[in-house]
mmCIF file as Biopython writes it, N, C-alpha, C and O atoms, coordinates in Angstrom:
data_model
#
loop_
_atom_site.group_PDB
_atom_site.id
_atom_site.type_symbol
_atom_site.label_atom_id
_atom_site.label_alt_id
_atom_site.label_comp_id
_atom_site.label_asym_id
_atom_site.label_entity_id
_atom_site.label_seq_id
_atom_site.pdbx_PDB_ins_code
_atom_site.Cartn_x
_atom_site.Cartn_y
_atom_site.Cartn_z
_atom_site.occupancy
_atom_site.B_iso_or_equiv
_atom_site.auth_seq_id
_atom_site.auth_asym_id
_atom_site.pdbx_PDB_model_num
ATOM 1   N N  . MET A ? 1  ? -1.340 -14.338 10.380  1.0 0.0 1  A 1 
ATOM 2   C CA . MET A ? 1  ? -1.552 -13.034 10.990  1.0 0.0 1  A 1 
ATOM 3   C C  . MET A ? 1  ? -2.661 -12.321 10.229  1.0 0.0 1  A 1 
ATOM 4   O O  . MET A ? 1  ? -2.728 -12.365 9.001   1.0 0.0 1  A 1 
ATOM 5   N N  . SER A ? 2  ? -3.502 -11.685 10.969  1.0 0.0 2  A 1 
ATOM 6   C CA . SER A ? 2  ? -4.614 -10.939 10.387  1.0 0.0 2  A 1 
ATOM 7   C C  . SER A ? 2  ? -4.498 -9.477  10.804  1.0 0.0 2  A 1 
ATOM 8   O O  . SER A ? 2  ? -4.268 -9.176  11.975  1.0 0.0 2  A 1 
ATOM 9   N N  . LEU A ? 3  ? -4.655 -8.580  9.852   1.0 0.0 3  A 1 
ATOM 10  C CA . LEU A ? 3  ? -4.627 -7.139  10.138  1.0 0.0 3  A 1 
ATOM 11  C C  . LEU A ? 3  ? -6.033 -6.577  10.023  1.0 0.0 3  A 1 
ATOM 12  O O  . LEU A ? 3  ? -6.805 -6.971  9.148   1.0 0.0 3  A 1 
ATOM 13  N N  . GLN A ? 4  ? -6.350 -5.671  10.900  1.0 0.0 4  A 1 
ATOM 14  C CA . GLN A ? 4  ? -7.621 -4.965  10.866  1.0 0.0 4  A 1 
ATOM 15  C C  . GLN A ? 4  ? -7.333 -3.496  10.577  1.0 0.0 4  A 1 
ATOM 16  O O  . GLN A ? 4  ? -6.202 -3.042  10.755  1.0 0.0 4  A 1 
ATOM 17  N N  . ILE A ? 5  ? -8.330 -2.759  10.139  1.0 0.0 5  A 1 
ATOM 18  C CA . ILE A ? 5  ? -8.163 -1.325  9.881   1.0 0.0 5  A 1 
ATOM 19  C C  . ILE A ? 5  ? -7.654 -0.662  11.157  1.0 0.0 5  A 1 
ATOM 20  O O  . ILE A ? 5  ? -8.211 -0.856  12.237  1.0 0.0 5  A 1 
ATOM 21  N N  . GLY A ? 6  ? -6.593 0.119   11.017  1.0 0.0 6  A 1 
ATOM 22  C CA . GLY A ? 6  ? -6.013 0.829   12.150  1.0 0.0 6  A 1 
ATOM 23  C C  . GLY A ? 6  ? -4.878 0.097   12.832  1.0 0.0 6  A 1 
ATOM 24  O O  . GLY A ? 6  ? -4.183 0.685   13.661  1.0 0.0 6  A 1 
ATOM 25  N N  . ASP A ? 7  ? -4.664 -1.193  12.504  1.0 0.0 7  A 1 
ATOM 26  C CA . ASP A ? 7  ? -3.557 -1.940  13.083  1.0 0.0 7  A 1 
ATOM 27  C C  . ASP A ? 7  ? -2.231 -1.446  12.530  1.0 0.0 7  A 1 
ATOM 28  O O  . ASP A ? 7  ? -2.172 -0.898  11.429  1.0 0.0 7  A 1 
ATOM 29  N N  . THR A ? 8  ? -1.175 -1.640  13.294  1.0 0.0 8  A 1 
ATOM 30  C CA . THR A ? 8  ? 0.177  -1.369  12.805  1.0 0.0 8  A 1 
ATOM 31  C C  . THR A ? 8  ? 0.663  -2.610  12.080  1.0 0.0 8  A 1 
ATOM 32  O O  . THR A ? 8  ? 0.693  -3.701  12.650  1.0 0.0 8  A 1 
ATOM 33  N N  . ALA A ? 9  ? 1.042  -2.442  10.830  1.0 0.0 9  A 1 
ATOM 34  C CA . ALA A ? 9  ? 1.551  -3.567  10.041  1.0 0.0 9  A 1 
ATOM 35  C C  . ALA A ? 9  ? 2.938  -3.944  10.546  1.0 0.0 9  A 1 
ATOM 36  O O  . ALA A ? 9  ? 3.683  -3.083  11.012  1.0 0.0 9  A 1 
ATOM 37  N N  . PRO A ? 10 ? 3.288  -5.217  10.458  1.0 0.0 10 A 1 
ATOM 38  C CA . PRO A ? 10 ? 4.637  -5.613  10.861  1.0 0.0 10 A 1 
ATOM 39  C C  . PRO A ? 10 ? 5.672  -5.005  9.925   1.0 0.0 10 A 1 
ATOM 40  O O  . PRO A ? 10 ? 5.390  -4.742  8.756   1.0 0.0 10 A 1 
ATOM 41  N N  . ASP A ? 11 ? 6.864  -4.787  10.447  1.0 0.0 11 A 1 
ATOM 42  C CA . ASP A ? 11 ? 7.947  -4.259  9.626   1.0 0.0 11 A 1 
ATOM 43  C C  . ASP A ? 11 ? 8.462  -5.372  8.716   1.0 0.0 11 A 1 
ATOM 44  O O  . ASP A ? 11 ? 8.460  -6.543  9.095   1.0 0.0 11 A 1 
ATOM 45  N N  . PHE A ? 12 ? 8.895  -5.006  7.533   1.0 0.0 12 A 1 
ATOM 46  C CA . PHE A ? 12 ? 9.479  -5.974  6.601   1.0 0.0 12 A 1 
ATOM 47  C C  . PHE A ? 12 ? 10.375 -5.229  5.634   1.0 0.0 12 A 1 
ATOM 48  O O  . PHE A ? 12 ? 10.274 -4.012  5.477   1.0 0.0 12 A 1 
ATOM 49  N N  . GLU A ? 13 ? 11.244 -5.971  4.995   1.0 0.0 13 A 1 
ATOM 50  C CA . GLU A ? 13 ? 12.093 -5.425  3.946   1.0 0.0 13 A 1 
ATOM 51  C C  . GLU A ? 13 ? 11.632 -6.005  2.622   1.0 0.0 13 A 1 
ATOM 52  O O  . GLU A ? 13 ? 11.231 -7.167  2.544   1.0 0.0 13 A 1 
ATOM 53  N N  . ALA A ? 14 ? 11.693 -5.176  1.571   1.0 0.0 14 A 1 
ATOM 54  C CA . ALA A ? 14 ? 11.248 -5.635  0.256   1.0 0.0 14 A 1 
ATOM 55  C C  . ALA A ? 14 ? 12.051 -4.955  -0.839  1.0 0.0 14 A 1 
ATOM 56  O O  . ALA A ? 14 ? 12.499 -3.819  -0.684  1.0 0.0 14 A 1 
ATOM 57  N N  . GLU A ? 15 ? 12.223 -5.651  -1.924  1.0 0.0 15 A 1 
ATOM 58  C CA . GLU A ? 15 ? 12.811 -5.090  -3.138  1.0 0.0 15 A 1 
ATOM 59  C C  . GLU A ? 15 ? 11.650 -4.543  -3.956  1.0 0.0 15 A 1 
ATOM 60  O O  . GLU A ? 15 ? 10.737 -5.289  -4.313  1.0 0.0 15 A 1 
ATOM 61  N N  . THR A ? 16 ? 11.675 -3.251  -4.256  1.0 0.0 16 A 1 
ATOM 62  C CA . THR A ? 16 ? 10.580 -2.622  -4.983  1.0 0.0 16 A 1 
ATOM 63  C C  . THR A ? 16 ? 11.082 -2.051  -6.298  1.0 0.0 16 A 1 
ATOM 64  O O  . THR A ? 16 ? 12.276 -2.098  -6.591  1.0 0.0 16 A 1 
ATOM 65  N N  . THR A ? 17 ? 10.170 -1.518  -7.081  1.0 0.0 17 A 1 
ATOM 66  C CA . THR A ? 17 ? 10.561 -0.875  -8.335  1.0 0.0 17 A 1 
ATOM 67  C C  . THR A ? 17 ? 11.333 0.413   -8.072  1.0 0.0 17 A 1 
ATOM 68  O O  . THR A ? 17 ? 11.934 0.973   -8.989  1.0 0.0 17 A 1 
ATOM 69  N N  . HIS A ? 18 ? 11.323 0.890   -6.825  1.0 0.0 18 A 1 
ATOM 70  C CA . HIS A ? 18 ? 12.087 2.079   -6.435  1.0 0.0 18 A 1 
ATOM 71  C C  . HIS A ? 18 ? 13.306 1.716   -5.609  1.0 0.0 18 A 1 
ATOM 72  O O  . HIS A ? 18 ? 13.903 2.585   -4.972  1.0 0.0 18 A 1 
ATOM 73  N N  . GLY A ? 19 ? 13.685 0.443   -5.609  1.0 0.0 19 A 1 
ATOM 74  C CA . GLY A ? 19 ? 14.818 -0.035  -4.834  1.0 0.0 19 A 1 
ATOM 75  C C  . GLY A ? 19 ? 14.371 -0.687  -3.538  1.0 0.0 19 A 1 
ATOM 76  O O  . GLY A ? 19 ? 13.175 -0.786  -3.265  1.0 0.0 19 A 1 
ATOM 77  N N  . PRO A ? 20 ? 15.343 -1.137  -2.732  1.0 0.0 20 A 1 
ATOM 78  C CA . PRO A ? 20 ? 14.995 -1.820  -1.489  1.0 0.0 20 A 1 
ATOM 79  C C  . PRO A ? 20 ? 14.411 -0.843  -0.464  1.0 0.0 20 A 1 
ATOM 80  O O  . PRO A ? 20 ? 14.822 0.315   -0.388  1.0 0.0 20 A 1 
ATOM 81  N N  . ILE A ? 21 ? 13.451 -1.328  0.318   1.0 0.0 21 A 1 
ATOM 82  C CA . ILE A ? 21 ? 12.872 -0.515  1.390   1.0 0.0 21 A 1 
ATOM 83  C C  . ILE A ? 21 ? 12.771 -1.354  2.656   1.0 0.0 21 A 1 
ATOM 84  O O  . ILE A ? 21 ? 12.680 -2.580  2.603   1.0 0.0 21 A 1 
ATOM 85  N N  . LYS A ? 22 ? 12.790 -0.674  3.787   1.0 0.0 22 A 1 
ATOM 86  C CA . LYS A ? 22 ? 12.381 -1.249  5.061   1.0 0.0 22 A 1 
ATOM 87  C C  . LYS A ? 22 ? 11.065 -0.539  5.371   1.0 0.0 22 A 1 
ATOM 88  O O  . LYS A ? 22 ? 11.044 0.683   5.515   1.0 0.0 22 A 1 
ATOM 89  N N  . PHE A ? 23 ? 9.978  -1.284  5.473   1.0 0.0 23 A 1 
ATOM 90  C CA . PHE A ? 23 ? 8.639  -0.704  5.477   1.0 0.0 23 A 1 
ATOM 91  C C  . PHE A ? 23 ? 8.460  0.424   6.485   1.0 0.0 23 A 1 
ATOM 92  O O  . PHE A ? 23 ? 8.021  1.509   6.103   1.0 0.0 23 A 1 
ATOM 93  N N  . HIS A ? 24 ? 8.780  0.210   7.745   1.0 0.0 24 A 1 
ATOM 94  C CA . HIS A ? 24 ? 8.534  1.244   8.755   1.0 0.0 24 A 1 
ATOM 95  C C  . HIS A ? 24 ? 9.358  2.507   8.488   1.0 0.0 24 A 1 
ATOM 96  O O  . HIS A ? 24 ? 8.887  3.612   8.757   1.0 0.0 24 A 1 
ATOM 97  N N  . ASP A ? 25 ? 10.567 2.364   7.970   1.0 0.0 25 A 1 
ATOM 98  C CA . ASP A ? 25 ? 11.361 3.543   7.605   1.0 0.0 25 A 1 
ATOM 99  C C  . ASP A ? 25 ? 10.730 4.249   6.409   1.0 0.0 25 A 1 
ATOM 100 O O  . ASP A ? 25 ? 10.671 5.478   6.366   1.0 0.0 25 A 1 
ATOM 101 N N  . TRP A ? 26 ? 10.265 3.477   5.450   1.0 0.0 26 A 1 
ATOM 102 C CA . TRP A ? 26 ? 9.694  4.042   4.222   1.0 0.0 26 A 1 
ATOM 103 C C  . TRP A ? 26 ? 8.394  4.787   4.503   1.0 0.0 26 A 1 
ATOM 104 O O  . TRP A ? 26 ? 8.180  5.879   3.975   1.0 0.0 26 A 1 
ATOM 105 N N  . ILE A ? 27 ? 7.521  4.205   5.332   1.0 0.0 27 A 1 
ATOM 106 C CA . ILE A ? 27 ? 6.211  4.813   5.575   1.0 0.0 27 A 1 
ATOM 107 C C  . ILE A ? 27 ? 6.307  5.979   6.557   1.0 0.0 27 A 1 
ATOM 108 O O  . ILE A ? 27 ? 5.475  6.885   6.520   1.0 0.0 27 A 1 
ATOM 109 N N  . GLY A ? 28 ? 7.307  5.967   7.429   1.0 0.0 28 A 1 
ATOM 110 C CA . GLY A ? 28 ? 7.475  7.063   8.402   1.0 0.0 28 A 1 
ATOM 111 C C  . GLY A ? 28 ? 6.229  7.248   9.248   1.0 0.0 28 A 1 
ATOM 112 O O  . GLY A ? 28 ? 5.704  6.287   9.809   1.0 0.0 28 A 1 
ATOM 113 N N  . ASP A ? 29 ? 5.752  8.490   9.339   1.0 0.0 29 A 1 
ATOM 114 C CA . ASP A ? 29 ? 4.545  8.797   10.110  1.0 0.0 29 A 1 
ATOM 115 C C  . ASP A ? 29 ? 3.290  8.748   9.241   1.0 0.0 29 A 1 
ATOM 116 O O  . ASP A ? 29 ? 2.199  9.087   9.700   1.0 0.0 29 A 1 
ATOM 117 N N  . GLY A ? 30 ? 3.445  8.327   7.987   1.0 0.0 30 A 1 
ATOM 118 C CA . GLY A ? 30 ? 2.309  8.272   7.074   1.0 0.0 30 A 1 
ATOM 119 C C  . GLY A ? 30 ? 1.505  7.000   7.247   1.0 0.0 30 A 1 
ATOM 120 O O  . GLY A ? 30 ? 1.588  6.324   8.273   1.0 0.0 30 A 1 
ATOM 121 N N  . TRP A ? 31 ? 0.738  6.691   6.239   1.0 0.0 31 A 1 
ATOM 122 C CA . TRP A ? 31 ? -0.089 5.494   6.279   1.0 0.0 31 A 1 
ATOM 123 C C  . TRP A ? 31 ? -0.029 4.822   4.919   1.0 0.0 31 A 1 
ATOM 124 O O  . TRP A ? 31 ? 0.438  5.411   3.944   1.0 0.0 31 A 1 
ATOM 125 N N  . ALA A ? 32 ? -0.495 3.607   4.862   1.0 0.0 32 A 1 
ATOM 126 C CA . ALA A ? 32 ? -0.448 2.837   3.617   1.0 0.0 32 A 1 
ATOM 127 C C  . ALA A ? 32 ? -1.751 2.071   3.447   1.0 0.0 32 A 1 
ATOM 128 O O  . ALA A ? 32 ? -2.461 1.789   4.412   1.0 0.0 32 A 1 
ATOM 129 N N  . VAL A ? 33 ? -2.038 1.751   2.221   1.0 0.0 33 A 1 
ATOM 130 C CA . VAL A ? 33 ? -3.181 0.908   1.897   1.0 0.0 33 A 1 
ATOM 131 C C  . VAL A ? 33 ? -2.622 -0.397  1.336   1.0 0.0 33 A 1 
ATOM 132 O O  . VAL A ? 33 ? -1.861 -0.392  0.369   1.0 0.0 33 A 1 
ATOM 133 N N  . PHE A ? 34 ? -3.001 -1.496  1.944   1.0 0.0 34 A 1 
ATOM 134 C CA . PHE A ? 34 ? -2.639 -2.815  1.426   1.0 0.0 34 A 1 
ATOM 135 C C  . PHE A ? 34 ? -3.874 -3.408  0.778   1.0 0.0 34 A 1 
ATOM 136 O O  . PHE A ? 34 ? -4.967 -3.351  1.341   1.0 0.0 34 A 1 
ATOM 137 N N  . PHE A ? 35 ? -3.705 -3.966  -0.382  1.0 0.0 35 A 1 
ATOM 138 C CA . PHE A ? 35 ? -4.807 -4.746  -0.945  1.0 0.0 35 A 1 
ATOM 139 C C  . PHE A ? 35 ? -4.224 -6.006  -1.548  1.0 0.0 35 A 1 
ATOM 140 O O  . PHE A ? 35 ? -3.124 -6.010  -2.100  1.0 0.0 35 A 1 
ATOM 141 N N  . PHE A ? 36 ? -4.979 -7.052  -1.430  1.0 0.0 36 A 1 
ATOM 142 C CA . PHE A ? 36 ? -4.512 -8.354  -1.874  1.0 0.0 36 A 1 
ATOM 143 C C  . PHE A ? 36 ? -5.539 -8.954  -2.816  1.0 0.0 36 A 1 
ATOM 144 O O  . PHE A ? 36 ? -6.709 -9.083  -2.454  1.0 0.0 36 A 1 
ATOM 145 N N  . PRO A ? 37 ? -5.122 -9.321  -4.009  1.0 0.0 37 A 1 
ATOM 146 C CA . PRO A ? 37 ? -6.059 -9.968  -4.920  1.0 0.0 37 A 1 
ATOM 147 C C  . PRO A ? 37 ? -6.491 -11.309 -4.338  1.0 0.0 37 A 1 
ATOM 148 O O  . PRO A ? 37 ? -5.678 -12.005 -3.730  1.0 0.0 37 A 1 
ATOM 149 N N  . PRO A ? 38 ? -7.746 -11.676 -4.514  1.0 0.0 38 A 1 
ATOM 150 C CA . PRO A ? 38 ? -8.262 -12.890 -3.893  1.0 0.0 38 A 1 
ATOM 151 C C  . PRO A ? 38 ? -7.596 -14.177 -4.376  1.0 0.0 38 A 1 
ATOM 152 O O  . PRO A ? 38 ? -7.551 -15.156 -3.632  1.0 0.0 38 A 1 
ATOM 153 N N  . GLU A ? 39 ? -7.087 -14.197 -5.581  1.0 0.0 39 A 1 
ATOM 154 C CA . GLU A ? 39 ? -6.510 -15.429 -6.124  1.0 0.0 39 A 1 
ATOM 155 C C  . GLU A ? 39 ? -5.195 -15.148 -6.844  1.0 0.0 39 A 1 
ATOM 156 O O  . GLU A ? 39 ? -4.944 -15.704 -7.913  1.0 0.0 39 A 1 
ATOM 157 N N  . GLY A ? 40 ? -4.360 -14.294 -6.269  1.0 0.0 40 A 1 
ATOM 158 C CA . GLY A ? 40 ? -3.118 -13.959 -6.943  1.0 0.0 40 A 1 
ATOM 159 C C  . GLY A ? 40 ? -3.394 -13.040 -8.123  1.0 0.0 40 A 1 
ATOM 160 O O  . GLY A ? 40 ? -4.225 -12.137 -8.031  1.0 0.0 40 A 1 
ATOM 161 N N  . PHE A ? 41 ? -2.708 -13.268 -9.218  1.0 0.0 41 A 1 
ATOM 162 C CA . PHE A ? 41 ? -2.920 -12.439 -10.402 1.0 0.0 41 A 1 
ATOM 163 C C  . PHE A ? 41 ? -4.203 -12.862 -11.096 1.0 0.0 41 A 1 
ATOM 164 O O  . PHE A ? 41 ? -4.448 -14.050 -11.303 1.0 0.0 41 A 1 
ATOM 165 N N  . TYR A ? 42 ? -5.010 -11.891 -11.450 1.0 0.0 42 A 1 
ATOM 166 C CA . TYR A ? 42 ? -6.264 -12.173 -12.133 1.0 0.0 42 A 1 
ATOM 167 C C  . TYR A ? 42 ? -6.592 -10.998 -13.041 1.0 0.0 42 A 1 
ATOM 168 O O  . TYR A ? 42 ? -5.915 -9.971  -12.995 1.0 0.0 42 A 1 
ATOM 169 N N  . ALA A ? 43 ? -7.606 -11.138 -13.851 1.0 0.0 43 A 1 
ATOM 170 C CA . ALA A ? 43 ? -7.914 -10.155 -14.902 1.0 0.0 43 A 1 
ATOM 171 C C  . ALA A ? 43 ? -8.131 -8.747  -14.363 1.0 0.0 43 A 1 
ATOM 172 O O  . ALA A ? 43 ? -7.735 -7.788  -15.026 1.0 0.0 43 A 1 
ATOM 173 N N  . GLY A ? 44 ? -8.746 -8.577  -13.187 1.0 0.0 44 A 1 
ATOM 174 C CA . GLY A ? 44 ? -9.038 -7.245  -12.669 1.0 0.0 44 A 1 
ATOM 175 C C  . GLY A ? 44 ? -7.904 -6.597  -11.901 1.0 0.0 44 A 1 
ATOM 176 O O  . GLY A ? 44 ? -8.027 -5.446  -11.480 1.0 0.0 44 A 1 
ATOM 177 N N  . LEU A ? 45 ? -6.791 -7.311  -11.706 1.0 0.0 45 A 1 
ATOM 178 C CA . LEU A ? 45 ? -5.697 -6.772  -10.898 1.0 0.0 45 A 1 
ATOM 179 C C  . LEU A ? 45 ? -5.122 -5.499  -11.505 1.0 0.0 45 A 1 
ATOM 180 O O  . LEU A ? 45 ? -4.892 -4.525  -10.788 1.0 0.0 45 A 1 
ATOM 181 N N  . HIS A ? 46 ? -4.887 -5.490  -12.805 1.0 0.0 46 A 1 
ATOM 182 C CA . HIS A ? 46 ? -4.323 -4.308  -13.465 1.0 0.0 46 A 1 
ATOM 183 C C  . HIS A ? 46 ? -5.237 -3.103  -13.265 1.0 0.0 46 A 1 
ATOM 184 O O  . HIS A ? 46 ? -4.764 -2.003  -12.981 1.0 0.0 46 A 1 
ATOM 185 N N  . HIS A ? 47 ? -6.539 -3.307  -13.412 1.0 0.0 47 A 1 
ATOM 186 C CA . HIS A ? 47 ? -7.501 -2.217  -13.234 1.0 0.0 47 A 1 
ATOM 187 C C  . HIS A ? 47 ? -7.446 -1.678  -11.806 1.0 0.0 47 A 1 
ATOM 188 O O  . HIS A ? 47 ? -7.451 -0.464  -11.604 1.0 0.0 47 A 1 
ATOM 189 N N  . ARG A ? 48 ? -7.394 -2.569  -10.814 1.0 0.0 48 A 1 
ATOM 190 C CA . ARG A ? 48 ? -7.379 -2.125  -9.410  1.0 0.0 48 A 1 
ATOM 191 C C  . ARG A ? 48 ? -6.098 -1.392  -9.054  1.0 0.0 48 A 1 
ATOM 192 O O  . ARG A ? 48 ? -6.142 -0.394  -8.335  1.0 0.0 48 A 1 
ATOM 193 N N  . THR A ? 49 ? -4.962 -1.865  -9.540  1.0 0.0 49 A 1 
ATOM 194 C CA . THR A ? 49 ? -3.721 -1.159  -9.230  1.0 0.0 49 A 1 
ATOM 195 C C  . THR A ? 49 ? -3.707 0.207   -9.910  1.0 0.0 49 A 1 
ATOM 196 O O  . THR A ? 49 ? -3.221 1.179   -9.332  1.0 0.0 49 A 1 
ATOM 197 N N  . ARG A ? 50 ? -4.235 0.292   -11.129 1.0 0.0 50 A 1 
ATOM 198 C CA . ARG A ? 50 ? -4.314 1.589   -11.818 1.0 0.0 50 A 1 
ATOM 199 C C  . ARG A ? 50 ? -5.243 2.532   -11.059 1.0 0.0 50 A 1 
ATOM 200 O O  . ARG A ? 50 ? -4.943 3.718   -10.919 1.0 0.0 50 A 1 
ATOM 201 N N  . LEU A ? 51 ? -6.358 2.018   -10.575 1.0 0.0 51 A 1 
ATOM 202 C CA . LEU A ? 51 ? -7.294 2.842   -9.813  1.0 0.0 51 A 1 
ATOM 203 C C  . LEU A ? 51 ? -6.638 3.385   -8.541  1.0 0.0 51 A 1 
ATOM 204 O O  . LEU A ? 51 ? -6.817 4.557   -8.209  1.0 0.0 51 A 1 
ATOM 205 N N  . CYS A ? 52 ? -5.891 2.557   -7.834  1.0 0.0 52 A 1 
ATOM 206 C CA . CYS A ? 52 ? -5.183 3.035   -6.635  1.0 0.0 52 A 1 
ATOM 207 C C  . CYS A ? 52 ? -4.194 4.142   -6.987  1.0 0.0 52 A 1 
ATOM 208 O O  . CYS A ? 52 ? -4.098 5.144   -6.278  1.0 0.0 52 A 1 
ATOM 209 N N  . ARG A ? 53 ? -3.466 3.959   -8.075  1.0 0.0 53 A 1 
ATOM 210 C CA . ARG A ? 53 ? -2.504 4.983   -8.513  1.0 0.0 53 A 1 
ATOM 211 C C  . ARG A ? 53 ? -3.227 6.285   -8.852  1.0 0.0 53 A 1 
ATOM 212 O O  . ARG A ? 53 ? -2.749 7.367   -8.510  1.0 0.0 53 A 1 
ATOM 213 N N  . GLU A ? 54 ? -4.372 6.186   -9.520  1.0 0.0 54 A 1 
ATOM 214 C CA . GLU A ? 54 ? -5.128 7.383   -9.884  1.0 0.0 54 A 1 
ATOM 215 C C  . GLU A ? 54 ? -5.724 8.078   -8.658  1.0 0.0 54 A 1 
ATOM 216 O O  . GLU A ? 54 ? -5.916 9.294   -8.670  1.0 0.0 54 A 1 
ATOM 217 N N  . LEU A ? 55 ? -6.017 7.318   -7.606  1.0 0.0 55 A 1 
ATOM 218 C CA . LEU A ? 55 ? -6.600 7.896   -6.390  1.0 0.0 55 A 1 
ATOM 219 C C  . LEU A ? 55 ? -5.553 8.459   -5.429  1.0 0.0 55 A 1 
ATOM 220 O O  . LEU A ? 55 ? -5.918 9.101   -4.444  1.0 0.0 55 A 1 
ATOM 221 N N  . LYS A ? 56 ? -4.274 8.237   -5.687  1.0 0.0 56 A 1 
ATOM 222 C CA . LYS A ? 56 ? -3.225 8.708   -4.782  1.0 0.0 56 A 1 
ATOM 223 C C  . LYS A ? 56 ? -3.316 10.200  -4.480  1.0 0.0 56 A 1 
ATOM 224 O O  . LYS A ? 56 ? -3.165 10.572  -3.316  1.0 0.0 56 A 1 
ATOM 225 N N  . PRO A ? 57 ? -3.553 11.082  -5.457  1.0 0.0 57 A 1 
ATOM 226 C CA . PRO A ? 57 ? -3.679 12.501  -5.118  1.0 0.0 57 A 1 
ATOM 227 C C  . PRO A ? 57 ? -4.803 12.757  -4.105  1.0 0.0 57 A 1 
ATOM 228 O O  . PRO A ? 57 ? -4.682 13.636  -3.252  1.0 0.0 57 A 1 
ATOM 229 N N  . GLU A ? 58 ? -5.883 11.995  -4.199  1.0 0.0 58 A 1 
ATOM 230 C CA . GLU A ? 58 ? -6.977 12.159  -3.240  1.0 0.0 58 A 1 
ATOM 231 C C  . GLU A ? 58 ? -6.559 11.658  -1.857  1.0 0.0 58 A 1 
ATOM 232 O O  . GLU A ? 58 ? -6.878 12.294  -0.853  1.0 0.0 58 A 1 
ATOM 233 N N  . PHE A ? 59 ? -5.856 10.536  -1.790  1.0 0.0 59 A 1 
ATOM 234 C CA . PHE A ? 59 ? -5.331 10.072  -0.502  1.0 0.0 59 A 1 
ATOM 235 C C  . PHE A ? 59 ? -4.407 11.130  0.094   1.0 0.0 59 A 1 
ATOM 236 O O  . PHE A ? 59 ? -4.502 11.446  1.280   1.0 0.0 59 A 1 
ATOM 237 N N  . ASP A ? 60 ? -3.511 11.677  -0.733  1.0 0.0 60 A 1 
ATOM 238 C CA . ASP A ? 60 ? -2.586 12.712  -0.252  1.0 0.0 60 A 1 
ATOM 239 C C  . ASP A ? 60 ? -3.351 13.927  0.278   1.0 0.0 60 A 1 
ATOM 240 O O  . ASP A ? 60 ? -2.996 14.472  1.324   1.0 0.0 60 A 1 
ATOM 241 N N  . ARG A ? 61 ? -4.386 14.350  -0.426  1.0 0.0 61 A 1 
ATOM 242 C CA . ARG A ? 61 ? -5.175 15.511  0.003   1.0 0.0 61 A 1 
ATOM 243 C C  . ARG A ? 61 ? -5.834 15.243  1.355   1.0 0.0 61 A 1 
ATOM 244 O O  . ARG A ? 61 ? -5.834 16.108  2.231   1.0 0.0 61 A 1 
ATOM 245 N N  . LEU A ? 62 ? -6.391 14.054  1.521   1.0 0.0 62 A 1 
ATOM 246 C CA . LEU A ? 62 ? -7.087 13.721  2.749   1.0 0.0 62 A 1 
ATOM 247 C C  . LEU A ? 62 ? -6.159 13.626  3.959   1.0 0.0 62 A 1 
ATOM 248 O O  . LEU A ? 62 ? -6.564 13.913  5.086   1.0 0.0 62 A 1 
ATOM 249 N N  . THR A ? 63 ? -4.931 13.229  3.721   1.0 0.0 63 A 1 
ATOM 250 C CA . THR A ? 63 ? -4.006 13.044  4.852   1.0 0.0 63 A 1 
ATOM 251 C C  . THR A ? 63 ? -3.157 14.275  5.128   1.0 0.0 63 A 1 
ATOM 252 O O  . THR A ? 63 ? -2.431 14.306  6.122   1.0 0.0 63 A 1 
ATOM 253 N N  . SER A ? 64 ? -3.230 15.284  4.278   1.0 0.0 64 A 1 
ATOM 254 C CA . SER A ? 64 ? -2.387 16.474  4.494   1.0 0.0 64 A 1 
ATOM 255 C C  . SER A ? 64 ? -3.054 17.500  5.404   1.0 0.0 64 A 1 
ATOM 256 O O  . SER A ? 64 ? -2.409 18.472  5.800   1.0 0.0 64 A 1 
ATOM 257 N N  . SER A ? 65 ? -4.320 17.313  5.743   1.0 0.0 65 A 1 
ATOM 258 C CA . SER A ? 65 ? -5.000 18.296  6.583   1.0 0.0 65 A 1 
ATOM 259 C C  . SER A ? 65 ? -4.984 17.920  8.040   1.0 0.0 65 A 1 
ATOM 260 O O  . SER A ? 65 ? -5.519 18.653  8.872   1.0 0.0 65 A 1 
#
């Protein structure tokens, strides 16, 4: 399956660091960013996940208007 920008992601259940979630219930009317490292875990993965976490306030600001 291939997703494009603007597509609806399939629903799934996952165990997360915040407990179990059902994706569509968790995301509600909001949106999500998926990113996948090209080769699984690699040296830049930690940097990219930290960058996404640091950018979250900006994502929140952009989607609240």
